[in-house]
C-alpha positions in Angstrom: 0.0 0.0 0.0 1.3 3.4 -0.9 1.3 6.2 1.6 0.1 9.4 -0.1 -0.4 12.6 1.8 1.7 11.9 4.8 1.9 15.6 5.5 5.5 16.1 4.4 5.9 17.8 1.0 9.1 18.7 -0.8 9.9 21.6 1.4 9.6 19.5 4.5 12.1 17.0 3.2 14.5 19.9 2.3 14.1 21.5 5.7 14.6 18.1 7.5 17.8 17.5 5.5 19.2 21.0 6.1 18.5 20.8 9.8 20.0 17.3 10.1 23.2 18.6 8.4 23.3 21.6 10.6 22.8 19.5 13.7 25.7 17.1 12.9 27.9 20.0 11.8 27.4 21.7 15.2 28.1 18.4 17.0 31.3 17.8 15.1 32.4 21.5 15.5 31.7 21.3 19.3 33.8 18.1 19.6 36.7 19.7 17.7 36.6 22.9 19.8 36.5 20.8 23.0 39.5 18.7 22.0 41.5 21.8 21.0 40.6 23.6 24.2 41.7 20.6 26.3 45.0 20.5 24.4 45.7 24.2 24.9 44.7 24.0 28.5 47.4 21.4 29.2 50.0 23.5 27.4 49.1 26.6 29.4 49.3 24.7 32.7 52.7 23.3 31.8 54.2 26.7 31.3 52.2 28.1 34.2 52.0 31.4 32.4 55.6 32.3 32.9 57.9 33.5 30.1 60.8 31.2 29.2 64.3 32.5 29.6 66.5 32.3 26.5 68.5 29.5 28.2 65.3 27.5 28.7 64.3 28.0 25.0 67.8 26.9 24.0 67.7 23.9 26.2 64.2 22.9 24.8 65.6 23.2 21.2 68.5 21.0 22.2 66.2 18.5 23.8 64.0 18.3 20.7 67.1 17.7 18.6 66.8 21.0 16.6 70.4 21.9 17.4 73.5 19.8 18.1 75.7 19.8 21.2 78.3 22.1 19.7 75.7 24.7 18.7 74.0 24.4 22.1 77.3 25.0 23.9 78.3 27.9 21.6 74.9 29.6 21.9 74.9 29.1 25.7 78.3 30.8 25.9 77.0 33.7 23.9 74.0 34.1 26.1 76.1 34.0 29.3 78.5 36.6 27.8 81.5 34.2 28.0 82.1 34.0 24.3 85.2 35.6 22.9 84.3 38.1 20.2 86.6 38.4 17.2 86.7 40.9 14.5 85.8 40.1 10.9 89.4 39.1 10.2 89.4 36.3 12.9 
């Protein structure tokens, strides 16, 4: 048996589809924002809102492997003011 005249015309189906897409889009956006917020919260807590000193930044870069030991030592000496400065001729 065919159901004719169930009360939902073409516009009802369109409205239902749009509202369904909007609902799931908001749910997904909410989850993404929640995950990002939790991730940022742990980063802020770890640094406790204090600024890192140049030595701490340098140590972090060395720990991540961005610079090698020689470069770390050289830059640490420059930061502490213990480096010998030479002119352009050497």
